[in-house]
N, C-alpha and C positions, 0 to 999 in steps of 0.2 A: 469673551475676557472676562474673567473672573473679578468679583467687586472686591478691592482692597478695604481694609480695617485697619482701625488704630490699635496700636499696641497699649494704650493706655485706657481705652473704654470701647465698651461695644458700640457701633453706629446707631443711631437711632431707628426705632422701626417704623416701618412703613405706616402712614396714617390709614385708618378705617375709613372708607368711603362712605359717607350716609347723606340722606336728603334731608336738608332742614325742613320741618313743618312749622307753619305758621301758627304764631300764638301770641295774645295779648298778654297774658301774665303767667308766669312760674306756677307750679301746681301748688305751691304754698301760699302764693299771692302775697299781699301786702305792699308797704311803701316802705319798710325799713325804718330802723331806729333812729329818733332825732339826736339820740347820744352817740351815735357812732363816730369815729374818727375818719375824716376823709382821707382816702389814701390818692395818689396818682400810681402810674407807672414809673415815673421818675423816682418816686419814694422807694419802690419795690426794688430797685437797683442796688440798695444800701442795708445790707443784711444786718448791721448794728442797729439801725432805725427800726427796723422790721422786729427784732428782738425785744426792744422797748415796748413794741404792742403787742408780744405774746400773749394770747389770751382776752383780748380786747375786743369790743365789737367795732370793726371797720366797714367803709363803703367806699366802692370803687365803679366808674364808668368803665365800660367797654362793649367789646362784642364777642359773641360766642364763634369759635371756629366751628366749620360745618361738620370736622372730624368728631366734634364731641360725642360720647357713646349715645346711639340712639335710643338706649333705654332710658336716658335721662338721669344715669347715675352719678354723674358729675359732668363739668363741662370744661373746656380749655377757654379762659376769658382772654381776649387779647386786646389792644387799643387801636387796632386796624381790622375796618370792616372786609368782608368778602373773602377770608382766607380760609381755604380748606383744612390745612395743617397747622399745628403749633410749630412756632420757629425753637431752633437748639442753638446752643453755642456751638460754633463750627466743628463738625466731625466728633461730635460727642451725643450723648444722650440728655445732656442736661438741658433743660427747658429756659429759654430766653424769651424776654417780652412777653409771656405768656403765664398766666396764674392758672392754677387749677381750682376749680370750686365744687363743694360739695354740698348738696341739701341735708336737711335733717334726718336722721334714721328713719327708714320706711318712707319717705319722699321722694320724688324724682321730679327731674326738670323737663318742661315743654320747651321744644327748641324756638328760637326766634333769631330772625336775622336783623333786627332792628336793634338800636344803641339801647344798653340797659345800663342800670345801676344796680351793683348787686351789694347785699348789706349781710354780713356774717361776721362768726369768729375767726381771727387770725391765730394761725397755729404755725410755729416756727421750730425747725429742728433745733436742738440745744448745740451749742458749740464744740466741734469735734464728733458730734454723733453723725452716723449714717444718713444720707439723703433718703427724703420719702421716695417710693416708686408707685407707679401704676400700671393697671393690666397690659398697657401697651411698651412697658419697659422704660418709659421716661423717669428722669431723675429730678428733684426739686426740693428745695430747702423751705419752703412755706407753702402754706394752704390756706383756703379760707372754707370753713365748716360750717354747719347748722344753718345755711344761708337760703336767702330768698332775692328774687329781684322783680324790678318795675321797670317797664319800657320809659325811656326818657322822652319827654314832650319835645317836639321840634322847637320851641321856643326856647330850651334850656342850651341848645347846642351853641358851640362858641363860635366866633366869626371865621376862625380858620377851618371851620368844619368844611366849606366847600372844596378847598384845596385838599385837604386830607381824603376825601372822598374820591378825588381825580387820582390822587397818587394811589390809593389801594385799587381803584378800579383799573389802572393802568398795569398793575402785576409787577410794578419795579420793586417793590421792597423783597418780594420773595425772590428775583433775579439779583438783588445786591446779596442776599444771604448766600446763594450759589457762586456768586464772583467771590465771597470771603473764602467758600470752601476750595475753590481753585486756588487762591492766593495762599491759603495755608497749605496746602499740599506741596506747592513749590517751595515752600519756606521750611516744611517739615517733613518730606517724603521718607527720610529713613526711618522714622517712627511708623510708618504704614507697613502691613503684613497682609498676604494672601493665608487665610486660615487651612488647615489641616483638610482634605475633602477627598472623596471618592470619586475617581475619572470614570470615563465612559467604559473602560477595561473593566471596572469592578474593582479595583485596586485601590487602597488608600496610598494618598501621597502628602507627606509631611508639608505642613506648613512652613511659610519664610519671609524675612522681611524683604523689603524690595531692594533689588539691585539697582543702579543706575539706570541699567536699559529698560528695567520694567518700569520705573518712574517715567521714562521719556515714551514709552508705550502707552501709558495711561494718559499722556497728554496729546501726544501725536497723531495715534490712529484714530481712524474715522469710526465715530461710534464708541470711543472708549470713554471712561468714567469722565474725563476731564478735558475730553477734545473741545467741548464747548469755549473754554476759556482760553485754548490757543487758536482759535479761529482769527482770521484777520478782521480786524476793525470790530474787536469785541468790546473792549473798553469805550473805544469812540461811540459805539451805538448807545451804551449804558448812558454816558454822558450827554448824548443828544437827546435822549428821553427825559433826563433829569430838567435840563435847559429849556425842552419845550413845554415841559409842566409849570415852571416858575422859575427863572434862571436867578433873580433876585432872593427870593424867598428860600431858596435851595442852594445858595451858594455855599454853605458850610458842607453838605453833604457832598456837593460836586466837588469841591477841595479834597475831601476824604478820599472819594472814588478816585480822583486823578493821583494821589499819593499811593492808592493801591495798584494802580496799572504802573507807577515807577517801581513800586517794591516788586512787582510781578516779575517784570522785565529783569531787574537785576538778580533776583533769587533763581530764574531761569538760567541766567548766565554762568551761575555758580555751578549749577548742575551740568550745561552744555561742555562747560571749559574744564571740567574734571576736577574743581575745586573740594575735593572731598578724601577722607581716609577711610580705611577697612579693616577690620580687626576680625581674624578668623578664631572663632570660639564657640563653646557649648553654649545651645540656646535651650534652655528649661521648658518653654512652653511648647516646642515642637519636639524636644527630646532628639535633637540633631546637632552636630557640628556645622558651623556653616560661617560666612562671611556676614558681617554686620557693618553697615557704613554709617559714617558720620559727616555731615557738611561743616566744612571749614568754620562758616561764618552762620552756621543753625541757630546758635543761642541769638546772636544779634538780629538775625532775620525775624525770627520768632516773637522777639521783644518789639520790633517796630510793626509787627502784625498787630499784636496786641494792644498797642496804642490806636492804630487806625480803627480795629473793631471796637475798642471802648468809645472813640467818636462816635462811630455808626450805632453802637447800642444808645449812647446819650442823645442822639438824634431822633431816633425812636421813640425813646421814652418822653421826649419833649412834647409829642402830639398828642394832647389830651382833649376829650370830647367837652 
């Protein structure tokens, strides 16, 4: 089955798989500036605040994703350890809970899997300007440049560090991102398309926006792109893992996942019960005349998804080293 794509943005490129190299300090070393503004990942979710710091020296704690380029030309900084790939807003190439950090020109970073403090200059895209992009195709509106880092001493780590380590080691955060990918698909499947492709017969086949049957196939066929979310007990297993980690401390995200489960069931019912309309029209992207579908309650479903995803993102941002 061919992978579907979003009509509004290309899907994020696959991460390059690299091996972390142990290191005590980055190439440029140092302890950072005492005059830097201390940032958190929660701060980094507010673009207006970041713009007020454009061009200033900032420092922030985090971890390198292991997919950071092996040549050390930049790193993906996250507030979660043990992650191979940076996170994106569901079904886009826009980075989420991930900051790209660049060393001074001519320098490079050594890789580390330990908690680090990064210090450098914050650069923010101007309002209305195109986002920055990197060689992987990820999009982002701010970055830290001319940066260095130091390893954080164990005595500086927060009291919540042990739970955060357990959450990271479990892999639940990556699975929650996949869960949101599935829920968004159910809420917005008419936005997805199969791109123009060359078949095994050597012929070019024009792309198309998904028909309802296509959407159901991507959910219900064994091994299909979103069949994991349709599997029996899928949400129950996620909730059980969260409760096992710490039911009291994670009560907020447990409520968010429960809400996502309810929204997924509701959106799936809209698809299965034929609550959509279609219009036969010319599709400029593919140069064809075809049916384009719209979910009757699509705007409402996506709005509710956005609220749940914002709550999830705020939960991720709240975990600081």
